[in-house]
C-alpha positions, 0 to 999 in steps of 0.5 A: 517486544512486549506488545502484539499491537503494530501501533505500539511497536511504531510508538516505541521505535518511530524515533529510530526510524526518524533517526534512520531517515535523518542519518540518510539525509544527512549523509548526502552532505552539503553539496545536495542540500536542496535534495535533502530539504526537499525530500524532508519537506515531502516526508513532512507533508505526505503524512501517513495515516497508518504506521506501516513502517513497521512492517519489515520490523515484525517480519525481522522479529518473526524470524529473529525475535528482534525488530531493531535491526530492520530499522533502515528498511523501515526508512526505506519503506517510509520513503517509498510510500512517501514517493508512491502516494504523492506521485499517485495523488499527482496522477489523480489530480488530487495533490492538496498543496505542495510541501511547504517551501516547494514548487510543484516541479521541486516536489515531483523531483523530490518524489522520484529521488525519495522512492528510488535513489535514497532507498538505494543509498540507505541499502548500499550503506549498510554493513552487510556482505555484498550479496545481501546488499545486491539482493536488497538493491535488487528488490527495490529496483524490480519492485517499481515495474510491477507497481508502476504496471498496476498503477497504469492499469488503474489510470486507464480505467477500463470500466467496460472490461472490469472483472474481479480478476482484473482488478485484483491483478492490478492491485497486486502490482500497485499495492502487493508489489511494494509490500512484497518487496519489504517483506522479502527484504526483511526476510533477506535481512534476517538471513533465512533461506530462499524458501522463506524468503519466498513465503515472505514475499507471498504474504506481502503480495496478498497483504498488499491486495487486502490493504488496497482493499481496505483504502478502498472502503475508507475512501467511501466511508470518508466521503472523499469518494476519490475513486469515483471522481477519478473514474477508478475501477475498484474491486468493489465496482467490479463486484457490482459489475458482476452482480448486477441484475440483467440489463442493469450493468449498463446503468452501473457503467453509466453512472461511473462515467458520470460520477467524475462530475456529478455528485448525484451520479456518485451518491446513486453509484455508491448506493449501487455499490452498497447493494447487499449482493455486492457487499456479500461478494466483496466480503466473501473475497475479502475472507478468501484473501484473509484466509490466504494471508493466514495460511502463509503466516501459518506456514512461516511460523516463527516468534509468536508476538510479532506473528500476532501483530501481523495477524492483527494487521491482516484482520484489520485490512480484511474487515468489512466496514461498509454497510449495505443499503436498500436501493431506491425504487425507480 
């Protein structure tokens, strides 16, 4: 590895990741031509803004110095998130069209197979000992339970009982679990001992929370405001509820409910979310999660170049991009 940038690493190896995915699809054979075409169409449709498919490459390189052997895991990671993001958009009624040539039901079936059966098939096809193959398969299967649990909590939108700890728990499931899955898989693939696998799982878990917090900020900065439209209980909303002055919590709750359908309510709620006291609390917790990720990486050690790229990812996800606003007088 010659670059500390995870983006540069993706540029170097993206062709190999695409080839691994194509090989997995081709291996389905002519009898599964419709499945192959549907998954390929879904992958093209559900483009990822950030190339986090390099994460297992970085973990493997941190352990061994070489990212390339973990390329099949990057294909697994890409498929898992392609499926999860499409299903998430579907649940939130935010799907922006279906993949070209596919109907809504066909895309749904493709998402189910892309996130479960095909990743398992990729792992099962690898020339590794049975114990390793079985451990990798178990990671994929077991990940879905906490991930779906976190997503279900997200969909319920319990604003009344919102608290930072509860939201962090949901994030730990829907985002932390899949990142913990892939970092643990990369460690297993690298052949390290159980203690290091545990630490890599711990890193993936806290990184997943950070990445969800990063996504939450992007949703506001992009003016998409999908979380407000969906009534999602975000960590920032929990901070606003906990930092609300006496008697003001009810207004935050009312605006959260009205924001689903009212542009004015979304504007007013955003103003409260960006209050200095709220962002101060948010930044402090970002720093806490970032320090935890740094602590785990420090315990792990390993090859410095991939570790530097991992720290870069942590820094990117842990930064505060939102800016405080002054609330209007009532």
